[in-house]
DSSP file (Angstrom, degrees, kcal/mol; ACC not computed):
  #  RESIDUE AA STRUCTURE BP1 BP2  ACC     N-H-->O    O-->H-N    N-H-->O    O-->H-N    TCO  KAPPA ALPHA  PHI   PSI    X-CA   Y-CA   Z-CA
    1    1 A M              0   0    0      0, 0.0    24,-2.0     0, 0.0     2,-0.5   0.000 360.0 360.0 360.0 135.4  142.1   90.0  152.6
    2    2 A R  E     -a   25   0A   0     46,-0.2    48,-2.6    22,-0.2    49,-1.9  -0.869 360.0-170.7-103.0 132.4  142.2   92.7  155.2
    3    3 A I  E     -ab  26  51A   0     22,-3.0    24,-2.7    -2,-0.5     2,-0.5  -0.961  12.6-161.8-128.3 138.0  145.4   94.7  155.7
    4    4 A L  E     -ab  27  52A   0     47,-2.3    49,-2.6    -2,-0.4     2,-0.5  -0.984   6.9-161.3-120.0 125.4  146.5   97.2  158.3
    5    5 A V  E     -ab  28  53A   0     22,-2.6    24,-2.6    -2,-0.5     2,-0.5  -0.915   7.4-172.3-106.1 127.7  149.4   99.5  157.6
    6    6 A V  E     +ab  29  54A   0     47,-3.1    49,-2.5    -2,-0.5     2,-0.3  -0.962  24.4 132.2-125.3 114.5  151.1  101.1  160.6
    7    7 A D        -     0   0    0     22,-1.9    51,-0.1    -2,-0.5     6,-0.1  -0.914  43.9-151.2-161.3 132.6  153.7  103.8  160.2
    8    8 A D  S    S+     0   0    0     -2,-0.3     2,-0.6    49,-0.3    22,-0.1   0.706  80.5  87.0 -78.3 -19.1  154.2  107.3  161.7
    9    9 A D  S  > S-     0   0    0      1,-0.2     4,-2.8     2,-0.0     5,-0.2  -0.736  71.5-150.4 -85.3 118.1  155.9  108.5  158.6
   10   10 A F  H  > S+     0   0    0     -2,-0.6     4,-2.7     1,-0.2     5,-0.2   0.894  93.0  47.8 -55.7 -47.2  153.3  109.9  156.2
   11   11 A V  H  > S+     0   0    0      1,-0.2     4,-2.4     2,-0.2    -1,-0.2   0.931 114.9  44.5 -64.4 -46.7  155.2  109.1  153.0
   12   12 A S  H  > S+     0   0    0      2,-0.2     4,-2.5     1,-0.2     5,-0.2   0.906 114.5  50.4 -63.4 -41.5  156.1  105.5  154.0
   13   13 A R  H  X S+     0   0    0     -4,-2.8     4,-2.5     1,-0.2    -2,-0.2   0.938 113.2  44.6 -62.5 -47.6  152.6  104.9  155.2
   14   14 A K  H  X S+     0   0    0     -4,-2.7     4,-2.6    -5,-0.2    -2,-0.2   0.889 112.3  52.3 -65.9 -39.3  151.0  106.1  152.0
   15   15 A K  H  X S+     0   0    0     -4,-2.4     4,-2.0    -5,-0.2    -1,-0.2   0.940 113.2  43.6 -61.8 -47.1  153.4  104.2  149.8
   16   16 A M  H  X S+     0   0    0     -4,-2.5     4,-3.1     1,-0.2     5,-0.2   0.896 112.9  53.1 -65.4 -39.3  152.7  101.0  151.6
   17   17 A E  H  X S+     0   0    0     -4,-2.5     4,-2.0    -5,-0.2    -2,-0.2   0.923 108.3  49.3 -61.8 -45.2  149.0  101.7  151.6
   18   18 A V  H  < S+     0   0    0     -4,-2.6     4,-0.4     2,-0.2    -1,-0.2   0.901 114.9  45.3 -61.5 -41.4  149.0  102.2  147.8
   19   19 A I  H >< S+     0   0    0     -4,-2.0     3,-1.5    -5,-0.2     4,-0.2   0.951 113.4  48.5 -66.3 -49.2  150.9   99.0  147.3
   20   20 A M  H >X S+     0   0    0     -4,-3.1     3,-2.2     1,-0.3     4,-0.9   0.774  95.6  72.2 -66.6 -26.8  148.8   96.9  149.7
   21   21 A Q  T 3< S+     0   0    0     -4,-2.0    -1,-0.3     1,-0.3    -2,-0.2   0.719  88.1  65.7 -61.8 -18.7  145.5   98.2  148.1
   22   22 A N  T <4 S+     0   0    0     -3,-1.5    -1,-0.3    -4,-0.4    -2,-0.2   0.685 107.6  39.6 -71.2 -17.8  146.4   96.0  145.2
   23   23 A F  T <4 S-     0   0    0     -3,-2.2     2,-0.3     1,-0.3    -2,-0.2   0.527 124.2 -42.9-114.0  -9.1  146.0   92.9  147.4
   24   24 A G  S  < S-     0   0    0     -4,-0.9     2,-0.5    -3,-0.1    -1,-0.3  -0.992  84.3 -31.7 170.5-171.6  143.0   93.6  149.6
   25   25 A E  E     -a    2   0A   0    -24,-2.0   -22,-3.0    -2,-0.3     2,-0.5  -0.629  63.4-161.4 -74.9 122.0  141.0   96.0  151.7
   26   26 A C  E     +a    3   0A   0     -2,-0.5     2,-0.3   -24,-0.2   -22,-0.2  -0.923  18.5 179.2-121.1 128.5  143.6   98.3  153.4
   27   27 A D  E     -a    4   0A   0    -24,-2.7   -22,-2.6    -2,-0.5     2,-0.4  -0.867  12.5-159.8-114.3 154.9  143.4  100.5  156.4
   28   28 A S  E     -a    5   0A   0     -2,-0.3     2,-0.3   -24,-0.2   -22,-0.2  -0.995   8.4-173.5-138.3 147.8  146.2  102.7  157.7
   29   29 A V  E     -a    6   0A   0    -24,-2.6   -22,-1.9    -2,-0.4     3,-0.0  -0.935  22.6-137.6-135.0 158.6  147.0  104.3  161.0
   30   30 A K  S    S+     0   0    0     -2,-0.3     2,-0.3   -24,-0.2   -24,-0.1   0.433  76.4  25.7-102.4   0.5  149.8  106.7  162.1
   31   31 A N  S  > S-     0   0    0      1,-0.1     4,-1.8    27,-0.1   -24,-0.1  -0.982  77.5-103.2-156.9 170.2  150.9  105.3  165.5
   32   32 A G  H  > S+     0   0    0     29,-0.3     4,-2.3    -2,-0.3     5,-0.2   0.863 114.6  54.4 -65.1 -39.3  151.1  102.3  167.7
   33   33 A E  H  > S+     0   0    0      1,-0.2     4,-2.3     2,-0.2    -1,-0.2   0.926 110.0  47.6 -62.6 -44.7  148.2  103.2  170.0
   34   34 A E  H  > S+     0   0    0      1,-0.2     4,-2.9     2,-0.2     5,-0.3   0.877 109.8  55.3 -61.9 -37.1  145.9  103.6  167.0
   35   35 A A  H  X S+     0   0    0     -4,-1.8     4,-2.6     2,-0.2    -2,-0.2   0.938 109.3  44.8 -61.8 -48.0  147.2  100.3  165.7
   36   36 A V  H  X S+     0   0    0     -4,-2.3     4,-2.4     2,-0.2    -2,-0.2   0.925 116.2  46.8 -63.5 -45.1  146.3   98.4  168.9
   37   37 A T  H  X S+     0   0    0     -4,-2.3     4,-2.4     2,-0.2    -2,-0.2   0.922 114.4  46.5 -62.9 -45.8  142.9  100.0  169.1
   38   38 A T  H  X S+     0   0    0     -4,-2.9     4,-2.1     2,-0.2    -2,-0.2   0.903 112.8  50.1 -64.5 -42.2  142.0   99.4  165.5
   39   39 A F  H  X S+     0   0    0     -4,-2.6     4,-1.6    -5,-0.3    -2,-0.2   0.917 111.7  47.9 -63.0 -44.4  143.2   95.8  165.7
   40   40 A R  H  X S+     0   0    0     -4,-2.4     4,-2.4     1,-0.2    -2,-0.2   0.921 110.8  50.8 -63.4 -45.0  141.1   95.1  168.8
   41   41 A K  H  X S+     0   0    0     -4,-2.4     4,-2.0     1,-0.2    -1,-0.2   0.886 106.1  56.2 -60.9 -38.6  138.0   96.7  167.2
   42   42 A A  H  <>S+     0   0    0     -4,-2.1     5,-3.5     1,-0.2    -1,-0.2   0.897 109.5  45.8 -60.7 -40.1  138.4   94.5  164.1
   43   43 A H  H ><5S+     0   0    0     -4,-1.6     3,-1.4     3,-0.2    -2,-0.2   0.889 109.4  54.2 -69.7 -38.8  138.4   91.4  166.3
   44   44 A E  H 3<5S+     0   0    0     -4,-2.4    -2,-0.2     1,-0.3    -1,-0.2   0.842 111.2  46.2 -62.8 -32.4  135.4   92.7  168.3
   45   45 A L  T 3<5S-     0   0    0     -4,-2.0    -1,-0.3    -5,-0.2    -2,-0.2   0.367 115.4-118.4 -88.4   3.7  133.5   93.1  165.0
   46   46 A N  T < 5S+     0   0    0     -3,-1.4    -3,-0.2    -5,-0.1    -2,-0.1   0.852  85.8 113.4  58.3  37.3  134.7   89.7  163.8
   47   47 A E      < -     0   0    0     -5,-3.5    -4,-0.2    -6,-0.2    -1,-0.1  -0.495  48.6-179.5-130.8  61.3  136.6   91.3  160.9
   48   48 A P        -     0   0    0      0, 0.0     2,-0.3     0, 0.0   -46,-0.2  -0.155  30.3-105.9 -68.0 158.7  140.2   90.6  161.8
   49   49 A Y        -     0   0    0    -10,-0.2   -46,-0.2     1,-0.1     3,-0.1  -0.613  19.8-162.5 -81.2 141.9  143.2   91.7  159.8
   50   50 A D  S    S+     0   0    0    -48,-2.6    36,-3.1     1,-0.3     2,-0.4   0.792  77.1  25.2 -90.1 -35.1  145.0   89.1  157.8
   51   51 A V  E     -bc   3  86A   0    -49,-1.9   -47,-2.3    34,-0.2     2,-0.4  -0.988  62.6-167.8-135.3 139.9  148.2   91.1  157.2
   52   52 A I  E     -bc   4  87A   0     34,-2.6    36,-3.3    -2,-0.4     2,-0.7  -0.994  10.0-157.8-129.5 126.8  149.8   93.9  159.2
   53   53 A S  E     -bc   5  88A   0    -49,-2.6   -47,-3.1    -2,-0.4     2,-0.5  -0.924  25.4-172.0 -98.2 116.0  152.7   96.1  157.9
   54   54 A L  E     -bc   6  89A   0     34,-2.8    36,-2.8    -2,-0.7   -47,-0.2  -0.931  18.9-143.0-125.8 113.2  154.2   97.4  161.1
   55   55 A D  E     - c   0  90A   0    -49,-2.5    36,-0.2    -2,-0.5     3,-0.1  -0.456   8.8-151.2 -67.5 140.9  156.9  100.1  161.4
   56   56 A I  S    S+     0   0    0     34,-2.2     7,-3.0     1,-0.2     2,-1.0   0.930  79.4  60.2 -79.8 -48.1  159.4   99.4  164.2
   57   57 A S        +     0   0    0     33,-0.3   -49,-0.3     5,-0.2    -1,-0.2  -0.718  64.9 145.6 -93.0 102.3  160.4  103.0  165.0
   58   58 A M        -     0   0    0     -2,-1.0   -27,-0.1    -3,-0.1   -28,-0.0  -0.968  49.1-127.1-133.0 150.2  157.4  105.0  166.1
   59   59 A P  S    S+     0   0    0      0, 0.0     3,-0.2     0, 0.0    -1,-0.1   0.844 100.2  36.4 -70.2 -35.3  157.3  107.8  168.8
   60   60 A D  S    S-     0   0    0      1,-0.3     2,-0.4     0, 0.0   -29,-0.1   0.976 133.0  -1.3 -84.5 -59.5  154.5  106.7  171.0
   61   61 A I  S    S-     0   0    0      4,-0.0    -1,-0.3     3,-0.0   -29,-0.3  -0.998  78.6-125.4-132.7 127.4  154.8  102.9  171.1
   62   62 A D     >  -     0   0    0     -2,-0.4     4,-2.2    -3,-0.2     3,-0.4  -0.256  27.8-106.4 -72.2 163.7  157.5  101.0  169.2
   63   63 A G  H  > S+     0   0    0     -7,-3.0     4,-2.7     1,-0.2     5,-0.2   0.808 117.3  58.8 -60.3 -33.2  156.6   98.2  166.8
   64   64 A F  H  > S+     0   0    0     -8,-0.3     4,-2.1     2,-0.2    -1,-0.2   0.922 108.9  44.4 -63.1 -43.5  157.9   95.5  169.1
   65   65 A T  H  > S+     0   0    0     -3,-0.4     4,-2.3     2,-0.2    -2,-0.2   0.903 112.8  51.7 -67.2 -42.0  155.4   96.6  171.8
   66   66 A V  H  X S+     0   0    0     -4,-2.2     4,-2.5     1,-0.2    -2,-0.2   0.933 109.9  49.6 -59.5 -46.2  152.6   96.9  169.3
   67   67 A L  H  X S+     0   0    0     -4,-2.7     4,-2.5     1,-0.2    -1,-0.2   0.908 109.2  51.8 -61.2 -42.3  153.3   93.4  168.0
   68   68 A S  H  X S+     0   0    0     -4,-2.1     4,-1.9     1,-0.2    -1,-0.2   0.912 111.5  46.9 -59.9 -42.9  153.3   92.0  171.5
   69   69 A R  H  X S+     0   0    0     -4,-2.3     4,-2.3     2,-0.2    -2,-0.2   0.876 110.0  53.6 -67.6 -37.5  149.9   93.7  172.2
   70   70 A I  H  X S+     0   0    0     -4,-2.5     4,-2.3     2,-0.2    -2,-0.2   0.933 109.5  47.6 -61.6 -45.9  148.5   92.4  168.9
   71   71 A R  H  X S+     0   0    0     -4,-2.5     4,-2.1     1,-0.2    -1,-0.2   0.870 110.3  53.2 -64.9 -35.5  149.5   88.8  169.9
   72   72 A D  H  X S+     0   0    0     -4,-1.9     4,-2.4     2,-0.2    -1,-0.2   0.908 108.7  49.5 -63.3 -41.8  147.9   89.3  173.3
   73   73 A I  H  X S+     0   0    0     -4,-2.3     4,-2.1     2,-0.2    -2,-0.2   0.915 109.5  51.4 -63.8 -43.0  144.7   90.4  171.7
   74   74 A E  H  <>S+     0   0    0     -4,-2.3     5,-2.9     1,-0.2    -1,-0.2   0.905 111.2  47.8 -61.4 -40.6  144.7   87.3  169.4
   75   75 A N  H ><5S+     0   0    0     -4,-2.1     3,-1.5     3,-0.2    -2,-0.2   0.897 108.6  54.4 -65.9 -40.0  145.2   85.1  172.5
   76   76 A L  H 3<5S+     0   0    0     -4,-2.4    -2,-0.2     1,-0.3    -1,-0.2   0.872 111.8  44.5 -59.7 -38.2  142.4   86.9  174.3
   77   77 A F  T 3<5S-     0   0    0     -4,-2.1    -1,-0.3    -5,-0.1    -2,-0.2   0.269 114.7-120.0 -90.3  10.8  140.1   86.1  171.3
   78   78 A S  T < 5 -     0   0    0     -3,-1.5     2,-0.4     1,-0.2    -3,-0.2   0.878  42.9-176.7  53.1  45.3  141.4   82.5  171.2
   79   79 A V      < -     0   0    0     -5,-2.9    -1,-0.2    -6,-0.1     5,-0.1  -0.603  27.8-118.4 -75.4 127.0  142.7   82.9  167.6
   80   80 A D    >>  -     0   0    0     -2,-0.4     3,-1.8     1,-0.1     4,-0.5  -0.327  23.2-116.0 -61.3 145.2  144.1   79.7  166.3
   81   81 A S  G >4 S+     0   0    0      1,-0.3     3,-0.7     2,-0.2    -1,-0.1   0.808 115.8  56.5 -58.0 -30.6  147.8   79.9  165.4
   82   82 A N  G 34 S+     0   0    0      1,-0.2    -1,-0.3     0, 0.0    -2,-0.0   0.721 109.6  46.4 -71.7 -20.3  147.0   79.3  161.7
   83   83 A N  G <4 S+     0   0    0     -3,-1.8    -1,-0.2     2,-0.1    -2,-0.2   0.362  82.7 119.7-105.3   4.0  144.7   82.2  161.7
   84   84 A K  S << S-     0   0    0     -3,-0.7   -13,-0.1    -4,-0.5    -3,-0.0  -0.365  76.8 -89.1 -67.8 150.9  146.8   84.8  163.4
   85   85 A A        -     0   0    0    -15,-0.1     2,-0.7     1,-0.1   -34,-0.2  -0.291  35.6-122.8 -59.1 140.2  147.7   88.0  161.4
   86   86 A K  E     -c   51   0A   0    -36,-3.1   -34,-2.6    -3,-0.1     2,-0.6  -0.799  31.9-156.7 -84.2 118.5  150.8   87.8  159.3
   87   87 A V  E     -c   52   0A   0     -2,-0.7    21,-2.7    19,-0.2    22,-1.6  -0.877  12.5-168.1-108.3 123.8  152.9   90.6  160.6
   88   88 A I  E     -cd  53 109A   0    -36,-3.3   -34,-2.8    -2,-0.6     2,-0.3  -0.940  16.1-145.6-108.9 113.1  155.6   92.2  158.4
   89   89 A M  E     -cd  54 110A   0     20,-2.5    22,-2.9    -2,-0.6     2,-0.5  -0.593  10.2-153.3 -77.7 138.3  157.9   94.5  160.4
   90   90 A V  E     +cd  55 111A   0    -36,-2.8   -34,-2.2    -2,-0.3   -33,-0.3  -0.959  24.4 160.0-116.7 129.2  159.2   97.5  158.4
   91   91 A T  E     - d   0 112A   0     20,-2.5    22,-3.4    -2,-0.5   -36,-0.0  -0.974  47.0-142.6-146.9 156.3  162.5   99.1  159.4
   92   92 A S  S    S+     0   0    0     -2,-0.3     2,-0.5    20,-0.2    20,-0.1   0.448  86.9  82.6 -93.9  -3.2  165.2  101.3  158.1
   93   93 A K        +     0   0    0      1,-0.1    20,-0.0     2,-0.1    -2,-0.0  -0.875  48.9 178.8-106.5 130.8  167.7   99.1  160.0
   94   94 A S        +     0   0    0     -2,-0.5    -1,-0.1    18,-0.1    18,-0.1   0.227  38.2 130.9-111.3  13.3  169.0   95.9  158.5
   95   95 A D     >  -     0   0    0      1,-0.1     4,-2.0     4,-0.0     3,-0.3  -0.289  69.2-114.0 -68.7 154.9  171.4   95.0  161.4
   96   96 A K  H  > S+     0   0    0      1,-0.2     4,-2.9     2,-0.2     5,-0.2   0.847 112.9  56.6 -57.6 -39.8  171.3   91.5  162.8
   97   97 A D  H  > S+     0   0    0      2,-0.2     4,-2.4     1,-0.2    -1,-0.2   0.903 108.2  46.7 -62.9 -42.1  170.0   92.7  166.2
   98   98 A T  H  > S+     0   0    0     -3,-0.3     4,-2.1     2,-0.2    -1,-0.2   0.921 114.3  47.6 -65.7 -43.8  166.9   94.4  164.7
   99   99 A V  H  X S+     0   0    0     -4,-2.0     4,-2.2     2,-0.2    -2,-0.2   0.934 114.2  46.2 -63.0 -46.8  166.1   91.4  162.5
  100  100 A M  H  X S+     0   0    0     -4,-2.9     4,-2.7     1,-0.2    -2,-0.2   0.884 111.4  51.8 -65.4 -38.8  166.5   89.0  165.4
  101  101 A A  H  X S+     0   0    0     -4,-2.4     4,-1.4    -5,-0.2    -1,-0.2   0.890 109.3  51.4 -64.1 -38.9  164.4   91.1  167.7
  102  102 A S  H  X>S+     0   0    0     -4,-2.1     5,-1.9     2,-0.2     4,-0.7   0.940 113.2  43.5 -61.9 -47.9  161.7   91.3  165.1
  103  103 A I  H ><5S+     0   0    0     -4,-2.2     3,-1.0     1,-0.2    -2,-0.2   0.909 112.6  51.4 -67.2 -42.4  161.5   87.6  164.7
  104  104 A S  H 3<5S+     0   0    0     -4,-2.7    -1,-0.2     1,-0.3    -2,-0.2   0.763 104.1  59.2 -68.5 -22.8  161.7   86.8  168.4
  105  105 A T  H 3<5S-     0   0    0     -4,-1.4    -1,-0.3    -5,-0.2    -2,-0.2   0.682 126.6 -96.9 -78.0 -17.6  158.8   89.2  169.1
  106  106 A G  T <<5S+     0   0    0     -3,-1.0   -19,-0.2    -4,-0.7    -3,-0.2   0.627  70.4 147.3 114.2  17.2  156.6   87.1  166.8
  107  107 A C      < -     0   0    0     -5,-1.9    -1,-0.2     1,-0.1   -19,-0.2  -0.432  43.1-142.1 -78.4 162.7  156.7   88.8  163.4
  108  108 A N  S    S-     0   0    0    -21,-2.7     2,-0.3     1,-0.3   -20,-0.2   0.707  74.1 -21.4 -95.5 -24.8  156.4   86.6  160.3
  109  109 A D  E     -d   88   0A   0    -22,-1.6   -20,-2.5    -7,-0.1     2,-0.3  -0.957  60.7-131.8-167.8 178.0  158.8   88.6  158.1
  110  110 A Y  E     -d   89   0A   0     -2,-0.3     2,-0.4   -22,-0.3   -20,-0.2  -0.982   3.4-152.9-145.3 156.5  160.4   92.0  157.7
  111  111 A I  E     -d   90   0A   0    -22,-2.9   -20,-2.5    -2,-0.3     2,-0.5  -0.995  14.4-141.5-129.8 134.9  161.1   94.6  155.1
  112  112 A V  E     -d   91   0A   0     -2,-0.4   -20,-0.2   -22,-0.2   -18,-0.1  -0.845  40.9 -85.7 -97.2 130.7  164.0   97.0  155.1
  113  113 A K  S    S+     0   0    0    -22,-3.4     2,-0.1    -2,-0.5     3,-0.0  -0.483 105.3  55.8 -71.3 146.3  163.2  100.6  153.8
  114  114 A P  S    S+     0   0    0      0, 0.0     2,-0.3     0, 0.0    -2,-0.1   0.553  78.8 171.3 -79.7 150.5  163.2  101.7  151.1
  115  115 A F        -     0   0    0     -2,-0.1     2,-0.3    -4,-0.1    -2,-0.1  -0.749  14.3-164.0-119.9 167.5  160.7   99.1  149.7
  116  116 A N     >  -     0   0    0     -2,-0.3     4,-2.2     1,-0.1     5,-0.2  -0.856  41.4 -86.6-142.5 178.9  158.8   98.8  146.4
  117  117 A W  H  > S+     0   0    0     -2,-0.3     4,-3.0     1,-0.2     5,-0.2   0.899 123.3  51.8 -56.2 -45.8  155.9   96.8  145.0
  118  118 A K  H  > S+     0   0    0      1,-0.2     4,-2.6     2,-0.2    -1,-0.2   0.898 109.0  49.7 -62.8 -42.3  158.0   93.8  144.0
  119  119 A I  H  > S+     0   0    0      2,-0.2     4,-1.8     1,-0.2    -1,-0.2   0.938 114.7  44.2 -62.1 -46.9  159.5   93.5  147.5
  120  120 A V  H  X S+     0   0    0     -4,-2.2     4,-2.3     2,-0.2    -2,-0.2   0.932 113.1  51.5 -64.2 -46.3  156.1   93.7  149.2
  121  121 A F  H  X S+     0   0    0     -4,-3.0     4,-2.4     1,-0.2    -2,-0.2   0.928 109.4  50.1 -55.8 -48.0  154.5   91.3  146.6
  122  122 A N  H  X S+     0   0    0     -4,-2.6     4,-2.5     1,-0.2    -1,-0.2   0.861 109.4  51.2 -62.6 -36.2  157.3   88.7  147.2
  123  123 A K  H  X S+     0   0    0     -4,-1.8     4,-2.1     2,-0.2    -1,-0.2   0.913 110.2  49.1 -66.1 -41.7  156.9   88.9  151.0
  124  124 A L  H  <>S+     0   0    0     -4,-2.3     5,-2.1     2,-0.2     6,-0.7   0.881 112.2  48.5 -66.1 -37.7  153.1   88.3  150.6
  125  125 A V  H ><5S+     0   0    0     -4,-2.4     3,-1.5     1,-0.2    -2,-0.2   0.938 110.3  51.6 -64.7 -46.6  153.8   85.3  148.3
  126  126 A K  H 3<5S+     0   0    0     -4,-2.5    -2,-0.2     1,-0.3    -1,-0.2   0.865 109.6  49.6 -57.8 -37.8  156.3   83.9  150.8
  127  127 A L  T 3<5S-     0   0    0     -4,-2.1    -1,-0.3    -5,-0.1    -2,-0.2   0.489 109.5-128.2 -81.5  -2.8  153.7   84.2  153.6
  128  128 A K  T < 5S+     0   0    0     -3,-1.5    -3,-0.2    -4,-0.3    -2,-0.1   0.850  71.4 125.4  60.2  39.0  151.2   82.4  151.4
  129  129 A V      < +     0   0    0     -5,-2.1     2,-0.4     2,-0.0    -4,-0.2   0.536  48.9  84.3-102.1  -9.3  148.5   85.1  151.8
  130  130 A L        -     0   0    0     -6,-0.7     2,-0.5    -9,-0.1  -107,-0.0  -0.790  67.7-149.9 -94.5 137.0  147.9   85.7  148.1
  131  131 A K        -     0   0    0     -2,-0.4     2,-0.4     2,-0.0    -2,-0.0  -0.912   9.6-163.6-108.3 128.6  145.5   83.4  146.3
  132  132 A F        -     0   0    0     -2,-0.5     2,-0.3     2,-0.0    -2,-0.0  -0.913  11.0-140.4-111.5 136.7  146.1   82.7  142.7
  133  133 A S              0   0    0     -2,-0.4    -2,-0.0     1,-0.1     0, 0.0  -0.743 360.0 360.0 -93.6 145.6  143.5   81.3  140.4
  134  134 A Q              0   0    0     -2,-0.3    -1,-0.1     0, 0.0    -2,-0.0   0.410 360.0 360.0-108.2 360.0  144.6   78.7  137.8
């Protein structure tokens, strides 16, 4: 599984990266512009990301705009809806408006900071991106 972590806050980005490395190949970027560029390059190389952890509040481009551009790139590359990246929005705000805006923009789930391994693991299980052998 390929994972992209996007967060302008170094500590939050590194924490999420350390957690996500348990589940797959993980890259991280520090702003929205890098996220869009990295995501597009991954599609051009036919190595798309399966999961994206995307901070909402970033100084250059907010997470909502980044998510919109990611979905546009997927449409440009004719990605089937079942194969689109699972996007988990990360926010310090748990108010209803932020949650509803995240969902209406096209994210698959959200995490409220502070987060931990168990919270991230449960979100990945809920999104059915983890494979378990029996």
